[in-house]
Each structure stands twice: as C-alpha cells, then as structure tokens.
CHARMM internal coordinates of N, CA and C (Angstrom, degrees):
IC EDIT
DIST 1 N 1 CA 1.4619
DIST 1 CA 1 C 1.5486
ANGL 1 N 1 CA 1 C 109.66
DIST 1 C 2 N 1.2956
ANGL 1 CA 1 C 2 N 115.31
DIHE 1 N 1 CA 1 C 2 N 130.99
DIST 2 N 2 CA 1.4340
ANGL 1 C 2 N 2 CA 121.92
DIHE 1 CA 1 C 2 N 2 CA 178.01
DIST 2 CA 2 C 1.5085
ANGL 2 N 2 CA 2 C 111.72
DIHE 1 C 2 N 2 CA 2 C -68.64
DIST 2 C 3 N 1.3281
ANGL 2 CA 2 C 3 N 119.13
DIHE 2 N 2 CA 2 C 3 N 146.16
DIST 3 N 3 CA 1.4621
ANGL 2 C 3 N 3 CA 123.93
DIHE 2 CA 2 C 3 N 3 CA -174.50
DIST 3 CA 3 C 1.5328
ANGL 3 N 3 CA 3 C 108.16
DIHE 2 C 3 N 3 CA 3 C -63.92
DIST 3 C 4 N 1.3496
ANGL 3 CA 3 C 4 N 117.99
DIHE 3 N 3 CA 3 C 4 N -34.87
DIST 4 N 4 CA 1.4771
ANGL 3 C 4 N 4 CA 120.98
DIHE 3 CA 3 C 4 N 4 CA 177.74
DIST 4 CA 4 C 1.5223
ANGL 4 N 4 CA 4 C 111.55
DIHE 3 C 4 N 4 CA 4 C -66.01
DIST 4 C 5 N 1.2882
ANGL 4 CA 4 C 5 N 116.33
DIHE 4 N 4 CA 4 C 5 N -37.86
DIST 5 N 5 CA 1.4678
ANGL 4 C 5 N 5 CA 119.74
DIHE 4 CA 4 C 5 N 5 CA 175.39
DIST 5 CA 5 C 1.5305
ANGL 5 N 5 CA 5 C 110.80
DIHE 4 C 5 N 5 CA 5 C -68.22
DIST 5 C 6 N 1.2958
ANGL 5 CA 5 C 6 N 116.91
DIHE 5 N 5 CA 5 C 6 N -37.20
DIST 6 N 6 CA 1.4856
ANGL 5 C 6 N 6 CA 122.35
DIHE 5 CA 5 C 6 N 6 CA 179.89
DIST 6 CA 6 C 1.5142
ANGL 6 N 6 CA 6 C 110.32
DIHE 5 C 6 N 6 CA 6 C -63.64
DIST 6 C 7 N 1.3711
ANGL 6 CA 6 C 7 N 115.51
DIHE 6 N 6 CA 6 C 7 N -42.49
DIST 7 N 7 CA 1.4638
ANGL 6 C 7 N 7 CA 119.69
DIHE 6 CA 6 C 7 N 7 CA -174.04
DIST 7 CA 7 C 1.5087
ANGL 7 N 7 CA 7 C 111.67
DIHE 6 C 7 N 7 CA 7 C -91.36
DIST 7 C 8 N 1.3095
ANGL 7 CA 7 C 8 N 118.56
DIHE 7 N 7 CA 7 C 8 N 0.34
DIST 8 N 8 CA 1.4892
ANGL 7 C 8 N 8 CA 120.22
DIHE 7 CA 7 C 8 N 8 CA 178.18
DIST 8 CA 8 C 1.5000
ANGL 8 N 8 CA 8 C 111.08
DIHE 7 C 8 N 8 CA 8 C -65.05
DIST 8 C 9 N 1.3205
ANGL 8 CA 8 C 9 N 115.61
DIHE 8 N 8 CA 8 C 9 N 123.32
DIST 9 N 9 CA 1.4737
ANGL 8 C 9 N 9 CA 119.55
DIHE 8 CA 8 C 9 N 9 CA -174.27
DIST 9 CA 9 C 1.5294
ANGL 9 N 9 CA 9 C 115.24
DIHE 8 C 9 N 9 CA 9 C -63.38
DIST 9 C 10 N 1.3605
ANGL 9 CA 9 C 10 N 114.54
DIHE 9 N 9 CA 9 C 10 N -31.08
DIST 10 N 10 CA 1.4699
ANGL 9 C 10 N 10 CA 117.43
DIHE 9 CA 9 C 10 N 10 CA -177.33
DIST 10 CA 10 C 1.5043
ANGL 10 N 10 CA 10 C 112.89
DIHE 9 C 10 N 10 CA 10 C -70.12
DIST 10 C 11 N 1.3332
ANGL 10 CA 10 C 11 N 117.29
DIHE 10 N 10 CA 10 C 11 N -33.71
DIST 11 N 11 CA 1.4239
ANGL 10 C 11 N 11 CA 120.76
DIHE 10 CA 10 C 11 N 11 CA -178.51
DIST 11 CA 11 C 1.5285
ANGL 11 N 11 CA 11 C 113.57
DIHE 10 C 11 N 11 CA 11 C -104.11
DIST 11 C 12 N 1.3126
ANGL 11 CA 11 C 12 N 115.91
DIHE 11 N 11 CA 11 C 12 N 18.27
DIST 12 N 12 CA 1.4686
ANGL 11 C 12 N 12 CA 121.01
DIHE 11 CA 11 C 12 N 12 CA -176.95
DIST 12 CA 12 C 1.5069
ANGL 12 N 12 CA 12 C 110.38
DIHE 11 C 12 N 12 CA 12 C -79.39
DIST 12 C 13 N 1.2945
ANGL 12 CA 12 C 13 N 117.92
DIHE 12 N 12 CA 12 C 13 N 118.53
DIST 13 N 13 CA 1.4478
ANGL 12 C 13 N 13 CA 121.10
DIHE 12 CA 12 C 13 N 13 CA 179.87
DIST 13 CA 13 C 1.5224
ANGL 13 N 13 CA 13 C 110.70
DIHE 12 C 13 N 13 CA 13 C -89.40
DIST 13 C 14 N 1.2922
ANGL 13 CA 13 C 14 N 118.02
DIHE 13 N 13 CA 13 C 14 N 168.07
DIST 14 N 14 CA 1.4667
ANGL 13 C 14 N 14 CA 122.18
DIHE 13 CA 13 C 14 N 14 CA 178.04
DIST 14 CA 14 C 1.5238
ANGL 14 N 14 CA 14 C 111.66
DIHE 13 C 14 N 14 CA 14 C -59.21
DIST 14 C 15 N 1.3091
ANGL 14 CA 14 C 15 N 115.70
DIHE 14 N 14 CA 14 C 15 N -39.59
DIST 15 N 15 CA 1.4572
ANGL 14 C 15 N 15 CA 119.85
DIHE 14 CA 14 C 15 N 15 CA -178.78
DIST 15 CA 15 C 1.5157
ANGL 15 N 15 CA 15 C 111.41
DIHE 14 C 15 N 15 CA 15 C -65.18
DIST 15 C 16 N 1.3577
ANGL 15 CA 15 C 16 N 115.68
DIHE 15 N 15 CA 15 C 16 N -44.09
DIST 16 N 16 CA 1.4629
ANGL 15 C 16 N 16 CA 119.91
DIHE 15 CA 15 C 16 N 16 CA -179.83
DIST 16 CA 16 C 1.5364
ANGL 16 N 16 CA 16 C 109.41
DIHE 15 C 16 N 16 CA 16 C -64.87
DIST 16 C 17 N 1.3308
ANGL 16 CA 16 C 17 N 117.82
DIHE 16 N 16 CA 16 C 17 N -42.84
DIST 17 N 17 CA 1.4415
ANGL 16 C 17 N 17 CA 121.48
DIHE 16 CA 16 C 17 N 17 CA 178.39
DIST 17 CA 17 C 1.5593
ANGL 17 N 17 CA 17 C 110.32
DIHE 16 C 17 N 17 CA 17 C -62.47
DIST 17 C 18 N 1.3029
ANGL 17 CA 17 C 18 N 116.32
DIHE 17 N 17 CA 17 C 18 N -37.74
DIST 18 N 18 CA 1.4502
ANGL 17 C 18 N 18 CA 119.35
DIHE 17 CA 17 C 18 N 18 CA 177.06
DIST 18 CA 18 C 1.5301
ANGL 18 N 18 CA 18 C 112.64
DIHE 17 C 18 N 18 CA 18 C -64.66
DIST 18 C 19 N 1.3381
ANGL 18 CA 18 C 19 N 115.49
DIHE 18 N 18 CA 18 C 19 N -43.81
DIST 19 N 19 CA 1.4644
ANGL 18 C 19 N 19 CA 120.82
DIHE 18 CA 18 C 19 N 19 CA 178.12
DIST 19 CA 19 C 1.4971
ANGL 19 N 19 CA 19 C 111.52
DIHE 18 C 19 N 19 CA 19 C -62.36
DIST 19 C 20 N 1.3272
ANGL 19 CA 19 C 20 N 118.58
DIHE 19 N 19 CA 19 C 20 N -40.91
DIST 20 N 20 CA 1.4690
ANGL 19 C 20 N 20 CA 120.99
DIHE 19 CA 19 C 20 N 20 CA 178.99
DIST 20 CA 20 C 1.5291
ANGL 20 N 20 CA 20 C 109.77
DIHE 19 C 20 N 20 CA 20 C -66.18
DIST 20 C 21 N 1.3378
ANGL 20 CA 20 C 21 N 116.26
DIHE 20 N 20 CA 20 C 21 N -42.15
DIST 21 N 21 CA 1.4618
ANGL 20 C 21 N 21 CA 120.29
DIHE 20 CA 20 C 21 N 21 CA -179.58
DIST 21 CA 21 C 1.5384
ANGL 21 N 21 CA 21 C 111.83
DIHE 20 C 21 N 21 CA 21 C -64.38
DIST 21 C 22 N 1.3215
ANGL 21 CA 21 C 22 N 116.38
DIHE 21 N 21 CA 21 C 22 N -45.04
DIST 22 N 22 CA 1.4802
ANGL 21 C 22 N 22 CA 120.59
DIHE 21 CA 21 C 22 N 22 CA -179.22
DIST 22 CA 22 C 1.4862
ANGL 22 N 22 CA 22 C 108.68
DIHE 21 C 22 N 22 CA 22 C -66.74
DIST 22 C 23 N 1.3339
ANGL 22 CA 22 C 23 N 119.74
DIHE 22 N 22 CA 22 C 23 N -38.68
DIST 23 N 23 CA 1.4204
ANGL 22 C 23 N 23 CA 121.66
DIHE 22 CA 22 C 23 N 23 CA -179.32
DIST 23 CA 23 C 1.5299
ANGL 23 N 23 CA 23 C 112.55
DIHE 22 C 23 N 23 CA 23 C -65.45
DIST 23 C 24 N 1.3524
ANGL 23 CA 23 C 24 N 115.15
DIHE 23 N 23 CA 23 C 24 N -43.24
DIST 24 N 24 CA 1.4643
ANGL 23 C 24 N 24 CA 119.79
DIHE 23 CA 23 C 24 N 24 CA 177.65
DIST 24 CA 24 C 1.5116
ANGL 24 N 24 CA 24 C 111.28
DIHE 23 C 24 N 24 CA 24 C -65.57
DIST 24 C 25 N 1.3274
ANGL 24 CA 24 C 25 N 115.03
DIHE 24 N 24 CA 24 C 25 N -42.91
DIST 25 N 25 CA 1.4978
ANGL 24 C 25 N 25 CA 119.11
DIHE 24 CA 24 C 25 N 25 CA 179.76
DIST 25 CA 25 C 1.4989
ANGL 25 N 25 CA 25 C 112.38
DIHE 24 C 25 N 25 CA 25 C -62.35
DIST 25 C 26 N 1.3658
ANGL 25 CA 25 C 26 N 118.01
DIHE 25 N 25 CA 25 C 26 N -41.81
DIST 26 N 26 CA 1.4156
ANGL 25 C 26 N 26 CA 121.30
DIHE 25 CA 25 C 26 N 26 CA 178.24
DIST 26 CA 26 C 1.5265
ANGL 26 N 26 CA 26 C 111.84
DIHE 25 C 26 N 26 CA 26 C -67.59
DIST 26 C 27 N 1.2988
ANGL 26 CA 26 C 27 N 116.42
DIHE 26 N 26 CA 26 C 27 N -34.97
DIST 27 N 27 CA 1.4693
ANGL 26 C 27 N 27 CA 120.24
DIHE 26 CA 26 C 27 N 27 CA 178.91
DIST 27 CA 27 C 1.5718
ANGL 27 N 27 CA 27 C 108.14
DIHE 26 C 27 N 27 CA 27 C -66.05
DIST 27 C 28 N 1.3113
ANGL 27 CA 27 C 28 N 119.36
DIHE 27 N 27 CA 27 C 28 N -42.50
DIST 28 N 28 CA 1.4476
ANGL 27 C 28 N 28 CA 121.87
DIHE 27 CA 27 C 28 N 28 CA 178.92
DIST 28 CA 28 C 1.5407
ANGL 28 N 28 CA 28 C 110.35
DIHE 27 C 28 N 28 CA 28 C -64.75
DIST 28 C 29 N 1.3164
ANGL 28 CA 28 C 29 N 117.04
DIHE 28 N 28 CA 28 C 29 N -43.78
DIST 29 N 29 CA 1.4929
ANGL 28 C 29 N 29 CA 120.17
DIHE 28 CA 28 C 29 N 29 CA -179.86
DIST 29 CA 29 C 1.4876
ANGL 29 N 29 CA 29 C 110.28
DIHE 28 C 29 N 29 CA 29 C -64.62
DIST 29 C 30 N 1.3606
ANGL 29 CA 29 C 30 N 118.25
DIHE 29 N 29 CA 29 C 30 N -45.56
DIST 30 N 30 CA 1.4790
ANGL 29 C 30 N 30 CA 119.73
DIHE 29 CA 29 C 30 N 30 CA -178.60
DIST 30 CA 30 C 1.5252
ANGL 30 N 30 CA 30 C 111.43
DIHE 29 C 30 N 30 CA 30 C -66.18
DIST 30 C 31 N 1.3553
ANGL 30 CA 30 C 31 N 116.83
DIHE 30 N 30 CA 30 C 31 N -34.40
DIST 31 N 31 CA 1.4311
ANGL 30 C 31 N 31 CA 117.53
DIHE 30 CA 30 C 31 N 31 CA 175.72
DIST 31 CA 31 C 1.5314
ANGL 31 N 31 CA 31 C 113.56
DIHE 30 C 31 N 31 CA 31 C -64.92
DIST 31 C 32 N 1.3088
ANGL 31 CA 31 C 32 N 115.26
DIHE 31 N 31 CA 31 C 32 N -40.49
DIST 32 N 32 CA 1.4723
ANGL 31 C 32 N 32 CA 119.05
DIHE 31 CA 31 C 32 N 32 CA 175.75
DIST 32 CA 32 C 1.5308
ANGL 32 N 32 CA 32 C 112.38
DIHE 31 C 32 N 32 CA 32 C -63.78
DIST 32 C 33 N 1.3359
ANGL 32 CA 32 C 33 N 116.78
DIHE 32 N 32 CA 32 C 33 N -41.05
DIST 33 N 33 CA 1.4625
ANGL 32 C 33 N 33 CA 118.35
DIHE 32 CA 32 C 33 N 33 CA 178.14
DIST 33 CA 33 C 1.5011
ANGL 33 N 33 CA 33 C 111.01
DIHE 32 C 33 N 33 CA 33 C -67.22
DIST 33 C 34 N 1.3316
ANGL 33 CA 33 C 34 N 119.09
DIHE 33 N 33 CA 33 C 34 N -36.41
DIST 34 N 34 CA 1.4567
ANGL 33 C 34 N 34 CA 120.52
DIHE 33 CA 33 C 34 N 34 CA 178.20
DIST 34 CA 34 C 1.5450
ANGL 34 N 34 CA 34 C 110.79
DIHE 33 C 34 N 34 CA 34 C -67.55
DIST 34 C 35 N 1.3099
ANGL 34 CA 34 C 35 N 116.81
DIHE 34 N 34 CA 34 C 35 N -36.67
DIST 35 N 35 CA 1.4729
ANGL 34 C 35 N 35 CA 118.77
DIHE 34 CA 34 C 35 N 35 CA 177.85
DIST 35 CA 35 C 1.5393
ANGL 35 N 35 CA 35 C 111.46
DIHE 34 C 35 N 35 CA 35 C -65.75
DIST 35 C 36 N 1.3302
ANGL 35 CA 35 C 36 N 117.36
DIHE 35 N 35 CA 35 C 36 N -38.28
DIST 36 N 36 CA 1.4580
ANGL 35 C 36 N 36 CA 120.66
DIHE 35 CA 35 C 36 N 36 CA 177.46
DIST 36 CA 36 C 1.5183
ANGL 36 N 36 CA 36 C 111.16
DIHE 35 C 36 N 36 CA 36 C -68.32
DIST 36 C 37 N 1.3214
ANGL 36 CA 36 C 37 N 116.57
DIHE 36 N 36 CA 36 C 37 N -42.02
DIST 37 N 37 CA 1.4286
ANGL 36 C 37 N 37 CA 118.48
DIHE 36 CA 36 C 37 N 37 CA -177.35
DIST 37 CA 37 C 1.5342
ANGL 37 N 37 CA 37 C 113.40
DIHE 36 C 37 N 37 CA 37 C -69.55
DIST 37 C 38 N 1.3545
ANGL 37 CA 37 C 38 N 116.42
DIHE 37 N 37 CA 37 C 38 N -39.19
DIST 38 N 38 CA 1.4442
ANGL 37 C 38 N 38 CA 120.60
DIHE 37 CA 37 C 38 N 38 CA -176.30
DIST 38 CA 38 C 1.5231
ANGL 38 N 38 CA 38 C 113.25
DIHE 37 C 38 N 38 CA 38 C -91.63
DIST 38 C 39 N 1.3633
ANGL 38 CA 38 C 39 N 116.34
DIHE 38 N 38 CA 38 C 39 N 2.30
DIST 39 N 39 CA 1.4935
ANGL 38 C 39 N 39 CA 118.54
DIHE 38 CA 38 C 39 N 39 CA 179.65
DIST 39 CA 39 C 1.5193
ANGL 39 N 39 CA 39 C 111.67
DIHE 38 C 39 N 39 CA 39 C -64.43
DIST 39 C 40 N 1.3354
ANGL 39 CA 39 C 40 N 117.11
DIHE 39 N 39 CA 39 C 40 N -31.83
DIST 40 N 40 CA 1.4286
ANGL 39 C 40 N 40 CA 121.11
DIHE 39 CA 39 C 40 N 40 CA -178.09
DIST 40 CA 40 C 1.5207
ANGL 40 N 40 CA 40 C 112.98
DIHE 39 C 40 N 40 CA 40 C -73.85
DIST 40 C 41 N 1.3253
ANGL 40 CA 40 C 41 N 117.13
DIHE 40 N 40 CA 40 C 41 N -17.30
DIST 41 N 41 CA 1.4551
ANGL 40 C 41 N 41 CA 119.93
DIHE 40 CA 40 C 41 N 41 CA -177.85
DIST 41 CA 41 C 1.4951
ANGL 41 N 41 CA 41 C 113.02
DIHE 40 C 41 N 41 CA 41 C -83.73
DIST 41 C 42 N 1.3201
ANGL 41 CA 41 C 42 N 117.87
DIHE 41 N 41 CA 41 C 42 N -16.91
DIST 42 N 42 CA 1.4588
ANGL 41 C 42 N 42 CA 119.87
DIHE 41 CA 41 C 42 N 42 CA -174.72
DIST 42 CA 42 C 1.5365
ANGL 42 N 42 CA 42 C 109.75
DIHE 41 C 42 N 42 CA 42 C -113.88
END
COOR INIT
IC SEED 1 N 1 CA 1 C
IC BUILD
C-alpha cells in the first residue's frame, strides 16, 4: 500500500488512525525520554 493511500482521509479506517495515533504518541514520549536522559551530557 502506498503511503499516500494509507494517509488518505477518505479511506482511513479506524485501525489505520489508531496506528498513526499510537506511532505519533510513542514518538513524542520517546523524544521526551531521550531529552531527559541526554540532558546531563550537554
């Protein structure tokens, strides 16, 4: 499946929306953890 088809709003299913949401949320959380862990190095 092409990424444009995956992100197309008209054909977005609940499962795809959930995966995008969980992926974005985990990215934000991991970025915050990385900032806290590496704060002492700088």
